[in-house]
Biotite code that builds the C-alpha atoms (Angstrom):
import biotite.structure as struc

atoms = struc.array([
    struc.Atom([0.000, 0.000, 0.000], chain_id="A", res_id=1, res_name="UNK", atom_name="CA", element="C"),
    struc.Atom([1.299, 3.432, -0.950], chain_id="A", res_id=2, res_name="UNK", atom_name="CA", element="C"),
    struc.Atom([1.639, 6.119, 1.735], chain_id="A", res_id=3, res_name="UNK", atom_name="CA", element="C"),
    struc.Atom([-0.928, 8.148, -0.206], chain_id="A", res_id=4, res_name="UNK", atom_name="CA", element="C"),
    struc.Atom([-3.454, 5.407, 0.584], chain_id="A", res_id=5, res_name="UNK", atom_name="CA", element="C"),
    struc.Atom([-2.866, 5.730, 4.347], chain_id="A", res_id=6, res_name="UNK", atom_name="CA", element="C"),
    struc.Atom([-5.294, 7.687, 6.539], chain_id="A", res_id=7, res_name="UNK", atom_name="CA", element="C"),
    struc.Atom([-4.344, 11.372, 6.421], chain_id="A", res_id=8, res_name="UNK", atom_name="CA", element="C"),
    struc.Atom([-3.407, 11.553, 10.111], chain_id="A", res_id=9, res_name="UNK", atom_name="CA", element="C"),
    struc.Atom([-0.935, 8.665, 9.682], chain_id="A", res_id=10, res_name="UNK", atom_name="CA", element="C"),
    struc.Atom([0.972, 10.097, 6.716], chain_id="A", res_id=11, res_name="UNK", atom_name="CA", element="C"),
    struc.Atom([4.281, 11.544, 7.964], chain_id="A", res_id=12, res_name="UNK", atom_name="CA", element="C"),
    struc.Atom([4.019, 14.846, 6.095], chain_id="A", res_id=13, res_name="UNK", atom_name="CA", element="C"),
    struc.Atom([0.423, 15.538, 7.106], chain_id="A", res_id=14, res_name="UNK", atom_name="CA", element="C"),
    struc.Atom([1.162, 14.405, 10.656], chain_id="A", res_id=15, res_name="UNK", atom_name="CA", element="C"),
    struc.Atom([4.067, 16.868, 10.866], chain_id="A", res_id=16, res_name="UNK", atom_name="CA", element="C"),
    struc.Atom([1.917, 19.741, 9.627], chain_id="A", res_id=17, res_name="UNK", atom_name="CA", element="C"),
    struc.Atom([-0.922, 18.938, 12.016], chain_id="A", res_id=18, res_name="UNK", atom_name="CA", element="C"),
    struc.Atom([1.027, 17.977, 15.138], chain_id="A", res_id=19, res_name="UNK", atom_name="CA", element="C"),
    struc.Atom([4.559, 19.344, 14.693], chain_id="A", res_id=20, res_name="UNK", atom_name="CA", element="C"),
    struc.Atom([7.864, 17.623, 13.903], chain_id="A", res_id=21, res_name="UNK", atom_name="CA", element="C"),
    struc.Atom([8.392, 16.479, 17.507], chain_id="A", res_id=22, res_name="UNK", atom_name="CA", element="C"),
    struc.Atom([5.381, 14.145, 17.182], chain_id="A", res_id=23, res_name="UNK", atom_name="CA", element="C"),
    struc.Atom([7.099, 12.076, 14.496], chain_id="A", res_id=24, res_name="UNK", atom_name="CA", element="C"),
    struc.Atom([9.310, 9.043, 15.008], chain_id="A", res_id=25, res_name="UNK", atom_name="CA", element="C"),
    struc.Atom([12.860, 8.908, 13.618], chain_id="A", res_id=26, res_name="UNK", atom_name="CA", element="C"),
    struc.Atom([11.590, 6.716, 10.777], chain_id="A", res_id=27, res_name="UNK", atom_name="CA", element="C"),
    struc.Atom([8.804, 9.149, 9.903], chain_id="A", res_id=28, res_name="UNK", atom_name="CA", element="C"),
    struc.Atom([11.169, 12.130, 9.867], chain_id="A", res_id=29, res_name="UNK", atom_name="CA", element="C"),
    struc.Atom([13.627, 10.225, 7.710], chain_id="A", res_id=30, res_name="UNK", atom_name="CA", element="C"),
    struc.Atom([10.812, 9.182, 5.370], chain_id="A", res_id=31, res_name="UNK", atom_name="CA", element="C"),
    struc.Atom([9.905, 12.824, 4.753], chain_id="A", res_id=32, res_name="UNK", atom_name="CA", element="C"),
    struc.Atom([13.529, 13.515, 3.857], chain_id="A", res_id=33, res_name="UNK", atom_name="CA", element="C"),
    struc.Atom([13.702, 10.463, 1.548], chain_id="A", res_id=34, res_name="UNK", atom_name="CA", element="C"),
    struc.Atom([10.388, 11.399, -0.119], chain_id="A", res_id=35, res_name="UNK", atom_name="CA", element="C"),
    struc.Atom([10.188, 8.098, -2.041], chain_id="A", res_id=36, res_name="UNK", atom_name="CA", element="C"),
    struc.Atom([10.841, 4.467, -1.280], chain_id="A", res_id=37, res_name="UNK", atom_name="CA", element="C"),
    struc.Atom([12.048, 1.688, -3.544], chain_id="A", res_id=38, res_name="UNK", atom_name="CA", element="C"),
    struc.Atom([10.179, -0.979, -5.474], chain_id="A", res_id=39, res_name="UNK", atom_name="CA", element="C"),
    struc.Atom([7.808, -2.696, -3.068], chain_id="A", res_id=40, res_name="UNK", atom_name="CA", element="C"),
    struc.Atom([8.735, -0.426, -0.157], chain_id="A", res_id=41, res_name="UNK", atom_name="CA", element="C"),
    struc.Atom([7.278, 2.873, 0.993], chain_id="A", res_id=42, res_name="UNK", atom_name="CA", element="C"),
    struc.Atom([9.536, 5.679, 2.167], chain_id="A", res_id=43, res_name="UNK", atom_name="CA", element="C"),
    struc.Atom([8.651, 4.724, 5.757], chain_id="A", res_id=44, res_name="UNK", atom_name="CA", element="C"),
    struc.Atom([9.612, 1.083, 5.098], chain_id="A", res_id=45, res_name="UNK", atom_name="CA", element="C"),
    struc.Atom([12.924, 2.201, 3.617], chain_id="A", res_id=46, res_name="UNK", atom_name="CA", element="C"),
    struc.Atom([13.536, 4.557, 6.548], chain_id="A", res_id=47, res_name="UNK", atom_name="CA", element="C"),
    struc.Atom([12.910, 1.770, 9.078], chain_id="A", res_id=48, res_name="UNK", atom_name="CA", element="C"),
    struc.Atom([15.216, -0.563, 7.171], chain_id="A", res_id=49, res_name="UNK", atom_name="CA", element="C"),
    struc.Atom([17.984, 2.039, 7.163], chain_id="A", res_id=50, res_name="UNK", atom_name="CA", element="C"),
    struc.Atom([17.597, 2.725, 10.884], chain_id="A", res_id=51, res_name="UNK", atom_name="CA", element="C"),
    struc.Atom([17.746, -1.017, 11.622], chain_id="A", res_id=52, res_name="UNK", atom_name="CA", element="C"),
    struc.Atom([20.871, -1.319, 9.495], chain_id="A", res_id=53, res_name="UNK", atom_name="CA", element="C"),
    struc.Atom([22.674, 1.621, 11.092], chain_id="A", res_id=54, res_name="UNK", atom_name="CA", element="C"),
    struc.Atom([21.364, 1.121, 14.619], chain_id="A", res_id=55, res_name="UNK", atom_name="CA", element="C"),
    struc.Atom([20.520, 4.793, 15.135], chain_id="A", res_id=56, res_name="UNK", atom_name="CA", element="C"),
    struc.Atom([19.594, 7.965, 13.298], chain_id="A", res_id=57, res_name="UNK", atom_name="CA", element="C"),
    struc.Atom([22.860, 9.541, 14.405], chain_id="A", res_id=58, res_name="UNK", atom_name="CA", element="C"),
    struc.Atom([24.949, 6.792, 12.777], chain_id="A", res_id=59, res_name="UNK", atom_name="CA", element="C"),
    struc.Atom([23.091, 7.252, 9.508], chain_id="A", res_id=60, res_name="UNK", atom_name="CA", element="C"),
    struc.Atom([23.451, 11.038, 9.514], chain_id="A", res_id=61, res_name="UNK", atom_name="CA", element="C"),
    struc.Atom([27.172, 10.814, 10.246], chain_id="A", res_id=62, res_name="UNK", atom_name="CA", element="C"),
    struc.Atom([28.032, 8.193, 7.614], chain_id="A", res_id=63, res_name="UNK", atom_name="CA", element="C"),
    struc.Atom([30.440, 9.252, 4.885], chain_id="A", res_id=64, res_name="UNK", atom_name="CA", element="C"),
    struc.Atom([29.460, 9.602, 1.244], chain_id="A", res_id=65, res_name="UNK", atom_name="CA", element="C"),
    struc.Atom([30.629, 6.128, 0.197], chain_id="A", res_id=66, res_name="UNK", atom_name="CA", element="C"),
    struc.Atom([28.797, 4.364, 3.006], chain_id="A", res_id=67, res_name="UNK", atom_name="CA", element="C"),
    struc.Atom([25.644, 6.427, 2.602], chain_id="A", res_id=68, res_name="UNK", atom_name="CA", element="C"),
    struc.Atom([25.441, 5.939, -1.159], chain_id="A", res_id=69, res_name="UNK", atom_name="CA", element="C"),
    struc.Atom([26.007, 2.187, -0.865], chain_id="A", res_id=70, res_name="UNK", atom_name="CA", element="C"),
    struc.Atom([22.441, 1.863, 0.436], chain_id="A", res_id=71, res_name="UNK", atom_name="CA", element="C"),
    struc.Atom([19.765, 1.075, -2.116], chain_id="A", res_id=72, res_name="UNK", atom_name="CA", element="C"),
    struc.Atom([17.498, 4.051, -2.670], chain_id="A", res_id=73, res_name="UNK", atom_name="CA", element="C"),
    struc.Atom([20.176, 6.564, -1.695], chain_id="A", res_id=74, res_name="UNK", atom_name="CA", element="C"),
    struc.Atom([22.799, 8.310, -3.763], chain_id="A", res_id=75, res_name="UNK", atom_name="CA", element="C"),
    struc.Atom([24.970, 11.378, -4.096], chain_id="A", res_id=76, res_name="UNK", atom_name="CA", element="C"),
    struc.Atom([21.995, 13.682, -4.614], chain_id="A", res_id=77, res_name="UNK", atom_name="CA", element="C"),
    struc.Atom([20.398, 12.521, -1.358], chain_id="A", res_id=78, res_name="UNK", atom_name="CA", element="C"),
    struc.Atom([23.776, 12.737, 0.403], chain_id="A", res_id=79, res_name="UNK", atom_name="CA", element="C"),
    struc.Atom([24.215, 16.329, -0.787], chain_id="A", res_id=80, res_name="UNK", atom_name="CA", element="C"),
    struc.Atom([20.688, 17.204, 0.376], chain_id="A", res_id=81, res_name="UNK", atom_name="CA", element="C"),
    struc.Atom([21.378, 15.671, 3.781], chain_id="A", res_id=82, res_name="UNK", atom_name="CA", element="C"),
    struc.Atom([24.625, 17.592, 4.236], chain_id="A", res_id=83, res_name="UNK", atom_name="CA", element="C"),
    struc.Atom([22.817, 20.803, 3.304], chain_id="A", res_id=84, res_name="UNK", atom_name="CA", element="C"),
    struc.Atom([20.089, 20.116, 5.895], chain_id="A", res_id=85, res_name="UNK", atom_name="CA", element="C"),
    struc.Atom([22.669, 19.387, 8.610], chain_id="A", res_id=86, res_name="UNK", atom_name="CA", element="C"),
    struc.Atom([24.649, 22.525, 7.783], chain_id="A", res_id=87, res_name="UNK", atom_name="CA", element="C"),
    struc.Atom([21.494, 24.663, 7.838], chain_id="A", res_id=88, res_name="UNK", atom_name="CA", element="C"),
    struc.Atom([20.644, 23.293, 11.284], chain_id="A", res_id=89, res_name="UNK", atom_name="CA", element="C"),
    struc.Atom([24.166, 24.092, 12.502], chain_id="A", res_id=90, res_name="UNK", atom_name="CA", element="C"),
    struc.Atom([24.057, 27.634, 11.133], chain_id="A", res_id=91, res_name="UNK", atom_name="CA", element="C"),
    struc.Atom([20.597, 28.195, 12.606], chain_id="A", res_id=92, res_name="UNK", atom_name="CA", element="C"),
    struc.Atom([21.944, 27.386, 16.057], chain_id="A", res_id=93, res_name="UNK", atom_name="CA", element="C"),
    struc.Atom([24.976, 29.614, 15.464], chain_id="A", res_id=94, res_name="UNK", atom_name="CA", element="C"),
    struc.Atom([22.714, 32.533, 14.563], chain_id="A", res_id=95, res_name="UNK", atom_name="CA", element="C"),
    struc.Atom([20.613, 31.986, 17.687], chain_id="A", res_id=96, res_name="UNK", atom_name="CA", element="C"),
    struc.Atom([23.761, 32.139, 19.781], chain_id="A", res_id=97, res_name="UNK", atom_name="CA", element="C"),
    struc.Atom([25.017, 35.262, 18.043], chain_id="A", res_id=98, res_name="UNK", atom_name="CA", element="C"),
    struc.Atom([21.738, 37.004, 18.898], chain_id="A", res_id=99, res_name="UNK", atom_name="CA", element="C"),
    struc.Atom([22.132, 35.921, 22.512], chain_id="A", res_id=100, res_name="UNK", atom_name="CA", element="C"),
    struc.Atom([18.779, 34.137, 22.565], chain_id="A", res_id=101, res_name="UNK", atom_name="CA", element="C"),
    struc.Atom([20.286, 30.811, 23.593], chain_id="A", res_id=102, res_name="UNK", atom_name="CA", element="C"),
    struc.Atom([21.540, 32.072, 26.936], chain_id="A", res_id=103, res_name="UNK", atom_name="CA", element="C"),
    struc.Atom([18.059, 32.851, 28.205], chain_id="A", res_id=104, res_name="UNK", atom_name="CA", element="C"),
    struc.Atom([17.550, 29.105, 27.762], chain_id="A", res_id=105, res_name="UNK", atom_name="CA", element="C"),
    struc.Atom([20.575, 26.801, 28.257], chain_id="A", res_id=106, res_name="UNK", atom_name="CA", element="C"),
    struc.Atom([19.018, 24.265, 25.888], chain_id="A", res_id=107, res_name="UNK", atom_name="CA", element="C"),
    struc.Atom([20.153, 26.338, 22.902], chain_id="A", res_id=108, res_name="UNK", atom_name="CA", element="C"),
    struc.Atom([23.788, 26.292, 23.998], chain_id="A", res_id=109, res_name="UNK", atom_name="CA", element="C"),
    struc.Atom([23.664, 22.535, 24.511], chain_id="A", res_id=110, res_name="UNK", atom_name="CA", element="C"),
    struc.Atom([22.137, 21.968, 21.088], chain_id="A", res_id=111, res_name="UNK", atom_name="CA", element="C"),
    struc.Atom([24.814, 24.132, 19.520], chain_id="A", res_id=112, res_name="UNK", atom_name="CA", element="C"),
    struc.Atom([27.614, 22.291, 21.329], chain_id="A", res_id=113, res_name="UNK", atom_name="CA", element="C"),
    struc.Atom([26.205, 18.917, 20.310], chain_id="A", res_id=114, res_name="UNK", atom_name="CA", element="C"),
    struc.Atom([26.106, 20.048, 16.691], chain_id="A", res_id=115, res_name="UNK", atom_name="CA", element="C"),
    struc.Atom([29.706, 21.211, 16.892], chain_id="A", res_id=116, res_name="UNK", atom_name="CA", element="C"),
    struc.Atom([31.292, 18.429, 18.945], chain_id="A", res_id=117, res_name="UNK", atom_name="CA", element="C"),
    struc.Atom([29.179, 15.272, 19.082], chain_id="A", res_id=118, res_name="UNK", atom_name="CA", element="C"),
    struc.Atom([30.390, 13.757, 15.802], chain_id="A", res_id=119, res_name="UNK", atom_name="CA", element="C"),
    struc.Atom([34.126, 14.367, 16.360], chain_id="A", res_id=120, res_name="UNK", atom_name="CA", element="C"),
    struc.Atom([36.236, 11.232, 16.642], chain_id="A", res_id=121, res_name="UNK", atom_name="CA", element="C"),
    struc.Atom([38.807, 12.819, 18.979], chain_id="A", res_id=122, res_name="UNK", atom_name="CA", element="C"),
    struc.Atom([38.250, 14.871, 22.108], chain_id="A", res_id=123, res_name="UNK", atom_name="CA", element="C"),
    struc.Atom([37.968, 18.601, 21.442], chain_id="A", res_id=124, res_name="UNK", atom_name="CA", element="C"),
    struc.Atom([38.112, 21.204, 24.210], chain_id="A", res_id=125, res_name="UNK", atom_name="CA", element="C"),
    struc.Atom([36.251, 24.407, 23.369], chain_id="A", res_id=126, res_name="UNK", atom_name="CA", element="C"),
    struc.Atom([34.955, 27.575, 25.003], chain_id="A", res_id=127, res_name="UNK", atom_name="CA", element="C"),
    struc.Atom([31.973, 29.838, 24.555], chain_id="A", res_id=128, res_name="UNK", atom_name="CA", element="C"),
    struc.Atom([33.327, 33.285, 25.440], chain_id="A", res_id=129, res_name="UNK", atom_name="CA", element="C"),
    struc.Atom([30.581, 35.622, 26.713], chain_id="A", res_id=130, res_name="UNK", atom_name="CA", element="C"),
    struc.Atom([30.179, 39.322, 27.405], chain_id="A", res_id=131, res_name="UNK", atom_name="CA", element="C"),
    struc.Atom([28.845, 40.897, 30.605], chain_id="A", res_id=132, res_name="UNK", atom_name="CA", element="C"),
    struc.Atom([25.261, 40.107, 29.530], chain_id="A", res_id=133, res_name="UNK", atom_name="CA", element="C"),
    struc.Atom([26.203, 36.516, 28.746], chain_id="A", res_id=134, res_name="UNK", atom_name="CA", element="C"),
    struc.Atom([25.867, 36.995, 25.004], chain_id="A", res_id=135, res_name="UNK", atom_name="CA", element="C"),
    struc.Atom([28.209, 35.058, 22.775], chain_id="A", res_id=136, res_name="UNK", atom_name="CA", element="C"),
    struc.Atom([31.409, 36.795, 21.678], chain_id="A", res_id=137, res_name="UNK", atom_name="CA", element="C"),
    struc.Atom([33.076, 33.776, 20.100], chain_id="A", res_id=138, res_name="UNK", atom_name="CA", element="C"),
    struc.Atom([33.065, 29.994, 20.036], chain_id="A", res_id=139, res_name="UNK", atom_name="CA", element="C"),
    struc.Atom([36.629, 28.650, 19.951], chain_id="A", res_id=140, res_name="UNK", atom_name="CA", element="C"),
    struc.Atom([38.048, 25.148, 19.676], chain_id="A", res_id=141, res_name="UNK", atom_name="CA", element="C"),
    struc.Atom([41.259, 25.406, 21.667], chain_id="A", res_id=142, res_name="UNK", atom_name="CA", element="C"),
    struc.Atom([42.717, 21.939, 22.228], chain_id="A", res_id=143, res_name="UNK", atom_name="CA", element="C"),
    struc.Atom([42.347, 18.436, 20.783], chain_id="A", res_id=144, res_name="UNK", atom_name="CA", element="C"),
    struc.Atom([43.379, 14.968, 21.822], chain_id="A", res_id=145, res_name="UNK", atom_name="CA", element="C"),
    struc.Atom([42.900, 13.406, 25.243], chain_id="A", res_id=146, res_name="UNK", atom_name="CA", element="C"),
    struc.Atom([41.482, 16.124, 27.499], chain_id="A", res_id=147, res_name="UNK", atom_name="CA", element="C"),
    struc.Atom([43.459, 16.057, 30.728], chain_id="A", res_id=148, res_name="UNK", atom_name="CA", element="C"),
    struc.Atom([45.684, 18.301, 32.789], chain_id="A", res_id=149, res_name="UNK", atom_name="CA", element="C"),
    struc.Atom([48.575, 17.939, 30.340], chain_id="A", res_id=150, res_name="UNK", atom_name="CA", element="C"),
    struc.Atom([46.707, 18.857, 27.154], chain_id="A", res_id=151, res_name="UNK", atom_name="CA", element="C"),
    struc.Atom([44.547, 21.798, 28.334], chain_id="A", res_id=152, res_name="UNK", atom_name="CA", element="C"),
    struc.Atom([46.614, 24.859, 29.183], chain_id="A", res_id=153, res_name="UNK", atom_name="CA", element="C"),
    struc.Atom([44.861, 27.390, 31.461], chain_id="A", res_id=154, res_name="UNK", atom_name="CA", element="C"),
    struc.Atom([47.220, 30.160, 30.340], chain_id="A", res_id=155, res_name="UNK", atom_name="CA", element="C"),
    struc.Atom([45.975, 29.872, 26.744], chain_id="A", res_id=156, res_name="UNK", atom_name="CA", element="C"),
    struc.Atom([42.335, 30.005, 27.856], chain_id="A", res_id=157, res_name="UNK", atom_name="CA", element="C"),
    struc.Atom([43.039, 33.085, 29.989], chain_id="A", res_id=158, res_name="UNK", atom_name="CA", element="C"),
    struc.Atom([44.941, 34.704, 27.108], chain_id="A", res_id=159, res_name="UNK", atom_name="CA", element="C"),
    struc.Atom([41.993, 34.144, 24.754], chain_id="A", res_id=160, res_name="UNK", atom_name="CA", element="C"),
    struc.Atom([39.474, 35.445, 27.290], chain_id="A", res_id=161, res_name="UNK", atom_name="CA", element="C"),
    struc.Atom([41.497, 38.642, 27.783], chain_id="A", res_id=162, res_name="UNK", atom_name="CA", element="C"),
    struc.Atom([41.930, 39.151, 24.034], chain_id="A", res_id=163, res_name="UNK", atom_name="CA", element="C"),
    struc.Atom([38.150, 38.943, 23.576], chain_id="A", res_id=164, res_name="UNK", atom_name="CA", element="C"),
    struc.Atom([37.402, 41.003, 26.696], chain_id="A", res_id=165, res_name="UNK", atom_name="CA", element="C"),
    struc.Atom([35.162, 38.180, 27.906], chain_id="A", res_id=166, res_name="UNK", atom_name="CA", element="C"),
    struc.Atom([33.374, 38.412, 31.217], chain_id="A", res_id=167, res_name="UNK", atom_name="CA", element="C"),
    struc.Atom([32.391, 34.750, 31.444], chain_id="A", res_id=168, res_name="UNK", atom_name="CA", element="C"),
    struc.Atom([32.970, 31.422, 29.713], chain_id="A", res_id=169, res_name="UNK", atom_name="CA", element="C"),
    struc.Atom([31.221, 28.129, 29.233], chain_id="A", res_id=170, res_name="UNK", atom_name="CA", element="C"),
    struc.Atom([33.741, 25.318, 28.906], chain_id="A", res_id=171, res_name="UNK", atom_name="CA", element="C"),
    struc.Atom([32.905, 22.317, 26.747], chain_id="A", res_id=172, res_name="UNK", atom_name="CA", element="C"),
    struc.Atom([34.422, 19.126, 25.464], chain_id="A", res_id=173, res_name="UNK", atom_name="CA", element="C"),
    struc.Atom([33.197, 15.931, 23.863], chain_id="A", res_id=174, res_name="UNK", atom_name="CA", element="C"),
    struc.Atom([33.507, 12.254, 24.709], chain_id="A", res_id=175, res_name="UNK", atom_name="CA", element="C"),
    struc.Atom([33.768, 10.368, 21.382], chain_id="A", res_id=176, res_name="UNK", atom_name="CA", element="C"),
    struc.Atom([32.464, 7.240, 23.131], chain_id="A", res_id=177, res_name="UNK", atom_name="CA", element="C"),
    struc.Atom([29.064, 8.939, 23.389], chain_id="A", res_id=178, res_name="UNK", atom_name="CA", element="C"),
    struc.Atom([29.052, 8.617, 27.191], chain_id="A", res_id=179, res_name="UNK", atom_name="CA", element="C"),
    struc.Atom([28.844, 12.149, 28.576], chain_id="A", res_id=180, res_name="UNK", atom_name="CA", element="C"),
    struc.Atom([29.581, 11.340, 32.218], chain_id="A", res_id=181, res_name="UNK", atom_name="CA", element="C"),
    struc.Atom([32.260, 13.764, 33.581], chain_id="A", res_id=182, res_name="UNK", atom_name="CA", element="C"),
    struc.Atom([35.477, 12.066, 34.613], chain_id="A", res_id=183, res_name="UNK", atom_name="CA", element="C"),
    struc.Atom([37.760, 12.859, 37.528], chain_id="A", res_id=184, res_name="UNK", atom_name="CA", element="C"),
    struc.Atom([40.155, 14.473, 35.024], chain_id="A", res_id=185, res_name="UNK", atom_name="CA", element="C"),
    struc.Atom([37.295, 16.648, 33.748], chain_id="A", res_id=186, res_name="UNK", atom_name="CA", element="C"),
    struc.Atom([36.620, 17.869, 37.280], chain_id="A", res_id=187, res_name="UNK", atom_name="CA", element="C"),
    struc.Atom([40.287, 18.618, 37.900], chain_id="A", res_id=188, res_name="UNK", atom_name="CA", element="C"),
    struc.Atom([40.808, 20.669, 34.739], chain_id="A", res_id=189, res_name="UNK", atom_name="CA", element="C"),
    struc.Atom([37.555, 22.523, 35.384], chain_id="A", res_id=190, res_name="UNK", atom_name="CA", element="C"),
    struc.Atom([38.811, 23.617, 38.797], chain_id="A", res_id=191, res_name="UNK", atom_name="CA", element="C"),
    struc.Atom([42.207, 24.625, 37.380], chain_id="A", res_id=192, res_name="UNK", atom_name="CA", element="C"),
    struc.Atom([40.553, 26.749, 34.719], chain_id="A", res_id=193, res_name="UNK", atom_name="CA", element="C"),
    struc.Atom([38.096, 28.247, 37.177], chain_id="A", res_id=194, res_name="UNK", atom_name="CA", element="C"),
    struc.Atom([40.957, 29.279, 39.472], chain_id="A", res_id=195, res_name="UNK", atom_name="CA", element="C"),
    struc.Atom([43.053, 30.704, 36.618], chain_id="A", res_id=196, res_name="UNK", atom_name="CA", element="C"),
    struc.Atom([40.176, 32.682, 35.081], chain_id="A", res_id=197, res_name="UNK", atom_name="CA", element="C"),
    struc.Atom([39.114, 34.048, 38.475], chain_id="A", res_id=198, res_name="UNK", atom_name="CA", element="C"),
    struc.Atom([42.462, 35.858, 38.657], chain_id="A", res_id=199, res_name="UNK", atom_name="CA", element="C"),
    struc.Atom([41.357, 38.027, 35.711], chain_id="A", res_id=200, res_name="UNK", atom_name="CA", element="C"),
    struc.Atom([37.716, 38.309, 36.843], chain_id="A", res_id=201, res_name="UNK", atom_name="CA", element="C"),
    struc.Atom([36.285, 35.928, 34.271], chain_id="A", res_id=202, res_name="UNK", atom_name="CA", element="C"),
    struc.Atom([33.576, 33.600, 35.578], chain_id="A", res_id=203, res_name="UNK", atom_name="CA", element="C"),
    struc.Atom([33.214, 29.971, 34.565], chain_id="A", res_id=204, res_name="UNK", atom_name="CA", element="C"),
    struc.Atom([29.468, 29.455, 34.240], chain_id="A", res_id=205, res_name="UNK", atom_name="CA", element="C"),
    struc.Atom([29.496, 25.800, 33.284], chain_id="A", res_id=206, res_name="UNK", atom_name="CA", element="C"),
    struc.Atom([31.450, 22.940, 31.788], chain_id="A", res_id=207, res_name="UNK", atom_name="CA", element="C"),
    struc.Atom([29.322, 20.924, 29.381], chain_id="A", res_id=208, res_name="UNK", atom_name="CA", element="C"),
    struc.Atom([30.362, 17.397, 28.443], chain_id="A", res_id=209, res_name="UNK", atom_name="CA", element="C"),
    struc.Atom([29.023, 16.345, 25.052], chain_id="A", res_id=210, res_name="UNK", atom_name="CA", element="C"),
    struc.Atom([28.194, 12.780, 24.102], chain_id="A", res_id=211, res_name="UNK", atom_name="CA", element="C"),
    struc.Atom([24.985, 11.252, 22.856], chain_id="A", res_id=212, res_name="UNK", atom_name="CA", element="C"),
    struc.Atom([23.466, 13.771, 25.251], chain_id="A", res_id=213, res_name="UNK", atom_name="CA", element="C"),
    struc.Atom([24.941, 16.675, 27.226], chain_id="A", res_id=214, res_name="UNK", atom_name="CA", element="C"),
    struc.Atom([25.843, 16.796, 30.910], chain_id="A", res_id=215, res_name="UNK", atom_name="CA", element="C"),
    struc.Atom([26.115, 20.134, 32.703], chain_id="A", res_id=216, res_name="UNK", atom_name="CA", element="C"),
    struc.Atom([28.716, 20.046, 35.456], chain_id="A", res_id=217, res_name="UNK", atom_name="CA", element="C"),
    struc.Atom([27.131, 23.144, 36.976], chain_id="A", res_id=218, res_name="UNK", atom_name="CA", element="C"),
    struc.Atom([23.824, 21.318, 37.303], chain_id="A", res_id=219, res_name="UNK", atom_name="CA", element="C"),
    struc.Atom([25.684, 18.421, 38.929], chain_id="A", res_id=220, res_name="UNK", atom_name="CA", element="C"),
    struc.Atom([27.141, 20.816, 41.512], chain_id="A", res_id=221, res_name="UNK", atom_name="CA", element="C"),
    struc.Atom([30.672, 20.256, 40.235], chain_id="A", res_id=222, res_name="UNK", atom_name="CA", element="C"),
    struc.Atom([31.429, 23.974, 39.670], chain_id="A", res_id=223, res_name="UNK", atom_name="CA", element="C"),
])
């Protein structure tokens, strides 16, 4: 049966329009992106098959061009469309941060950091440098590799904060494993940076660990 033969409130596109994108499953959202299925399969069937094959929506979205195009029903055109959609989402979050909207709601900052850091295959340490009203001045990736006391240099973070005339920072780094639980090393470097930045009157508002989700060390009482 074709999707057009389904009841209107069960068709992914109509369901999105009536109830909003959040009401759709991963397969339904992917089906809208795919638009068409393959012979004998609806777009929803194809979407479910792809999600079963990859194990998650994230794994599908982060596949490279060769892997993505190896799937029946996909190709370079679809891959290009997907990359454009992902880049638009990233830029949308960047614009929200530039306007300062995200810092009235921490969710925006977390979404932005996930977009920037979640897919990286090595640990990246970054900072959101903020002004006195906690609006974004600059997002900077400062260090890469294993994030510990030897690889993150407080002097460089302080130097950057002074150069930007920042009043506060949000520290962030990713865990490529996907597990966002802060480690003992994360807590130690956070305290070192907090102490160093306090000497120049720059506040550390939070340290966000990015994995499959985000963990706020401030919310955990670790700052």
